[in-house]
C-alpha positions in Angstrom: 9.0 -3.6 -13.7 6.8 -5.0 -16.4 8.5 -5.0 -19.7 6.6 -4.1 -22.8 7.8 -4.4 -26.4 7.7 -1.6 -28.9 4.2 -1.2 -30.3 3.7 -2.4 -33.9 3.4 0.4 -36.5 -0.2 1.4 -36.6 -2.2 1.5 -39.9 -2.3 4.9 -41.6 -4.8 7.2 -40.0 -4.9 5.4 -36.6 -3.2 5.7 -33.2 -0.7 3.1 -31.9 -2.1 0.7 -29.3 -1.4 1.3 -25.6 1.1 -0.8 -23.6 -1.9 -2.6 -22.0 -3.2 -3.7 -25.4 -6.3 -1.5 -25.1 -7.2 0.7 -28.0 -6.1 4.3 -27.4 -8.2 6.9 -25.8 -10.3 8.8 -28.3 -11.4 12.4 -28.1 -15.0 11.3 -27.7 -16.4 10.9 -24.2 -16.1 7.3 -23.0 -19.3 5.3 -22.9 -20.1 2.4 -20.5 -22.7 0.0 -22.1 -24.0 -3.3 -21.0 -23.7 -4.8 -24.5 -19.9 -4.0 -24.8 -17.5 -6.9 -25.1 -15.6 -7.6 -21.8 -12.4 -5.9 -23.0 -14.3 -2.9 -24.3 -16.3 -2.7 -21.0 -13.2 -2.8 -18.8 -11.4 -0.2 -21.0 -14.5 2.1 -20.7 -14.4 1.8 -16.9 -10.8 3.0 -16.8 -11.5 5.9 -19.0 -14.9 7.0 -17.6 -14.2 6.4 -13.9 -10.4 6.6 -13.4 -9.9 9.1 -16.3 -6.9 7.2 -17.7 -5.8 4.4 -20.0 -5.9 0.9 -18.5 -2.5 -0.5 -17.3 -1.6 -4.0 -18.4 -1.7 -5.7 -15.1 -4.9 -4.0 -13.9 -6.7 -4.6 -17.1 -5.8 -8.3 -17.0 -7.0 -8.6 -13.4 -10.4 -7.0 -14.2 -10.9 -9.1 -17.3 -10.1 -12.2 -15.2 -12.7 -11.2 -12.6 -15.4 -10.9 -15.3 -14.4 -14.3 -16.7 -14.6 -15.8 -13.2 -18.2 -14.6 -12.8 -18.1 -11.1 -11.2 -21.1 -9.1 -12.5 -20.5 -5.9 -14.4 -22.3 -4.0 -11.7 -20.0 -5.3 -9.0 -17.0 -4.4 -11.2 -18.3 -0.9 -11.5 -18.7 -0.7 -7.7 -15.1 -2.0 -7.3 -13.8 0.8 -9.6 -15.8 3.4 -7.7 -14.6 2.0 -4.3 -10.9 1.9 -5.4 -8.3 4.0 -3.6 -7.4 5.6 -6.9 -11.0 6.8 -7.6 -11.4 8.1 -4.0 -8.1 9.9 -4.3 -9.4 11.7 -7.4 -12.7 12.6 -5.9 -12.5 13.0 -2.2 -11.5 16.4 -0.8 -8.4 16.0 1.2 -7.7 17.7 4.5 -6.2 21.2 4.3 -3.9 22.4 7.1 -3.5 26.2 7.2 0.1 27.4 7.5 -0.9 28.9 10.9 -2.1 25.6 12.3 -0.7 24.7 15.7 1.9 22.0 16.1 0.8 18.5 17.3 1.9 17.7 20.9 3.6 14.4 20.1 6.4 12.6 22.0 8.5 10.7 19.4 11.2 9.3 21.7 11.1 6.4 24.1 13.4 4.4 26.3 14.3 0.8 25.4 11.9 -0.5 28.1 9.1 1.8 26.9 9.6 0.6 23.3 9.4 -3.0 24.4 6.1 -2.3 26.1 4.8 -0.5 23.0 5.8 -3.5 20.9 3.9 -5.8 23.3 0.8 -3.8 23.1 0.8 -3.5 19.3 1.6 -7.3 19.0 -1.4 -8.2 21.2 -3.7 -6.1 19.2 -2.7 -7.4 15.8 -2.4 -11.0 16.7 -6.1 -10.7 17.8 -7.2 -8.7 14.8 -5.5 -11.1 12.4 -7.3 -14.1 14.0 -10.8 -12.5 14.3 -11.2 -10.2 11.3 -8.3 -10.8 8.9 -9.7 -9.0 5.8 -11.2 -6.1 7.7 -8.0 -5.5 9.6 -6.2 -4.9 6.3 -8.9 -2.7 4.6 -11.5 -1.3 6.9 -14.4 -1.7 4.6 -17.8 -2.7 5.9 -18.1 -5.5 3.3 -14.9 -7.1 4.8 -16.3 -7.6 8.3 -16.6 -11.4 8.9 -20.4 -11.3 9.1 -20.6 -9.4 5.8 -17.9 -10.9 3.6 -18.7 -12.6 0.3 -16.7 -14.1 -2.5 -17.2 -11.0 -4.5 -15.8 -8.8 -1.7 -12.8 -11.1 -1.4 -12.2 -10.8 -5.2 -12.3 -7.0 -4.9 -9.9 -7.2 -2.0 -7.3 -9.1 -4.0 -7.9 -6.9 -7.1 -7.1 -3.8 -5.1 -3.6 -5.2 -4.5 -3.0 -5.6 -8.2 -4.1 -1.9 -8.7 -1.7 -0.8 -6.0 1.1 -2.8 -7.6 0.5 -0.9 -10.9 0.8 2.4 -8.9 4.1 1.3 -7.4 5.4 0.5 -10.9 4.4 3.9 -12.1 6.2 5.7 -9.2 9.4 3.6 -9.8 9.3 4.3 -13.5 9.0 8.0 -12.8 12.1 8.0 -10.7 14.2 5.9 -13.1 14.2 2.7 -11.0 15.0 0.0 -13.6 15.4 -3.8 -13.9 13.1 -4.6 -11.0 12.8 -8.2 -12.2 16.4 -8.7 -11.0 16.1 -7.0 -7.7 15.0 -7.7 -4.1 12.0 -6.1 -2.4 11.0 -5.8 1.3 7.4 -5.2 2.3 6.8 -4.3 5.9 3.3 -5.1 7.1 2.3 -7.4 4.3 -0.9 -8.5 6.0 -2.7 -11.2 3.9 -0.4 -10.6 1.0 -2.8 -8.3 -0.8 0.1 -6.2 -2.4 2.7 -8.9 -1.9 1.4 -10.9 -4.8 1.8 -7.9 -7.1 5.3 -7.2 -5.8 6.2 -10.8 -6.5 5.3 -10.3 -10.1 7.5 -7.2 -10.3 10.6 -8.2 -8.3 12.9 -11.2 -8.3 12.5 -11.8 -4.6 10.1 -10.4 -2.0 10.7 -10.5 1.8 7.3 -10.0 3.4 7.1 -9.1 7.1 4.1 -9.1 9.4 3.3 -9.2 13.1 0.2 -11.4 12.8 0.6 -15.2 12.5 -2.9 -15.5 11.2 -2.2 -12.9 8.4 0.9 -14.8 7.3 -0.9 -18.1 7.2 -3.4 -16.7 4.7 -0.7 -15.0 2.8 1.4 -18.1 2.4 -1.6 -20.2 1.4 -2.6 -17.6 -1.2 0.9 -17.4 -2.7 1.1 -21.2 -2.9 -2.2 -21.3 -4.7 -0.9 -18.8 -7.3 2.3 -20.8 -7.7 4.6 -18.0 -6.5 7.9 -19.3 -5.1 9.8 -16.0 -4.8 8.2 -14.8 -1.6 9.7 -15.4 1.8 7.3 -14.6 4.6 8.7 -13.5 7.9 7.0 -13.2 11.3 8.0 -10.1 13.3 9.2 -11.2 16.7 8.6 -9.2 19.8 12.4 -8.5 19.9 12.2 -7.1 16.3 14.9 -4.5 17.0 17.4 -7.2 17.9 17.7 -8.3 14.3 18.0 -6.3 11.2 15.5 -6.6 8.3 16.7 -8.4 5.2 18.7 -6.1 2.9 16.9 -5.0 -0.2 16.9 -2.7 -3.2 13.3 -1.6 -2.7 11.2 -1.2 0.4 7.5 -0.7 0.6 4.9 0.0 3.4 1.5 1.5 3.2 -1.3 1.8 5.8 0.9 0.0 8.3 3.1 2.5 10.3 0.0 4.5 11.2 -1.1 1.8 13.6 2.0 2.2 15.7 2.6 4.8 18.4 5.0 7.6 17.2 8.1 6.4 19.1 7.6 2.9 17.7 6.7 4.3 14.3 9.9 6.2 14.0 12.0 3.2 15.0 10.3 1.0 12.4 10.8 3.5 9.6 14.4 3.9 10.6 14.9 0.2 10.6 13.2 -0.2 7.2 15.4 2.5 5.6 18.4 0.8 7.1 17.6 -2.3 5.1 18.0 -0.4 1.8 21.2 -0.9 -0.1 22.9 2.2 -1.6 20.8 3.5 -4.5 17.9 1.5 -3.2 14.4 3.2 -3.2 11.8 3.2 -0.5 8.1 4.1 -0.7 6.2 4.4 2.6 3.1 6.2 3.9 2.6 8.0 7.2 -0.1 10.4 8.6 1.7 13.6 9.4 -1.0 15.9 10.8 -4.2 15.4 12.7 -6.1 18.1 14.5 -6.3 17.5 18.2 -4.1 14.4 18.1 -1.6 14.2 20.9 0.6 11.5 22.2 2.2 11.2 25.7 4.0 8.0 26.2 3.5 7.7 30.0 -0.3 8.3 29.7 -0.4 5.8 26.8 1.3 3.1 28.7 -0.9 3.6 31.8 -3.9 2.7 29.7 -5.5 -0.6 30.8 -8.0 -0.9 28.0 -7.6 -3.9 25.7 -5.5 -2.8 22.7 -7.3 -2.5 19.4 -6.6 -1.0 16.0 -5.2 2.4 16.7 -4.4 5.4 14.4 -1.3 7.6 15.1 0.4 10.5 13.4 4.0 11.7 13.3 5.0 15.3 12.4 6.4 15.6 8.9 9.6 17.3 10.3 10.3 14.2 12.3 10.0 12.0 9.2 12.4 14.3 7.3 14.9 13.9 10.2 14.6 10.1 10.1 15.1 10.0 6.3 18.2 12.2 6.6 19.6 10.1 9.5 19.0 7.0 7.5 21.4 8.2 4.7 18.5 8.8 2.3 17.4 11.7 0.3 13.8 12.6 -0.6 12.7 12.1 -4.2 9.1 13.0 -3.7 6.5 13.7 -1.0 2.8 13.5 -1.9 -0.5 13.8 0.0 -2.4 10.5 -0.3 -5.6 8.8 0.7 -4.0 6.5 3.2 -6.3 7.7 6.0 -10.1 7.6 5.7 -10.7 10.8 7.7 -10.5 14.0 5.6 -9.3 16.0 8.7 -6.1 14.1 8.8 -3.2 14.6 6.4 -1.3 11.5 5.1 1.9 11.6 3.1 3.6 9.1 0.8 7.4 9.5 0.9 9.6 8.3 -1.9 13.3 8.2 -0.9 16.6 6.9 -2.2 19.5 5.6 -0.1 22.6 7.6 -0.9 25.2 6.5 1.7 
């Protein structure tokens, strides 16, 4: 994780600076003004919109965007459109305790799993080639016909913000010395979060199913001079080979695009890559009204595969975690799904055996 030195002693009557270098939050309401200096403007956005102090990495990213020509209006829009702001303002779905169970088949034979992998591979190879940015974040501005340089800058900046969130979670659970440890990201896409992970960990093994996604990710990492990322294409026989061993595993908005039997196998495989005392963070939708999954009906479908959304009951996830020799550190509802009627959870686990 990012290391910060002890703050210098503050002058009498003032508060010590924050770790990001920003002046501390005062008791007065934050003000956003056009005539503020860039650093003051960015600090005000954090305080007025995200209701917190700026983190070092995020602050540096947003200052760089202003320096590279992003308008202040576009930066405000980026803050308002960020997952963090949406998570603070959107009403999440609420499932009554008396809600019915989902009718979901979570098991499949080897031959059925192989067919599931084929279908998902076909979909994501096509998506990566035809709408690479939108297939990662489903925002209208990232459709090929809508995309602009400003939208692409916001896309990359969102990865830096997510990286800061990962650091905060790890710090909360006593995960130290990340700069000396290995990380595995499953479903790295274009490398949106991979870059942030590479700035936190010694080595990052980044897996994805789309060759087009990985091509962009490799090009981006080379442009940034990052030489501690090893990108890996997921083969169709993915279960024939184990994932690289690691001390930290991360996956977000990825497993949800796989049918439940495949989702469960992928989570199990990812947890199996963790070394003892390693930590994993992953996101899965765990409840969706009217969602059901029957594997025979699914495999009989002849429609061309597209981006799909699936859910797996929370109890099934708990079983997979236990079977993987891990214990749960934390489970939180998140904004990983854009529909308020769905429940999505982030699981933080630790490998114990």
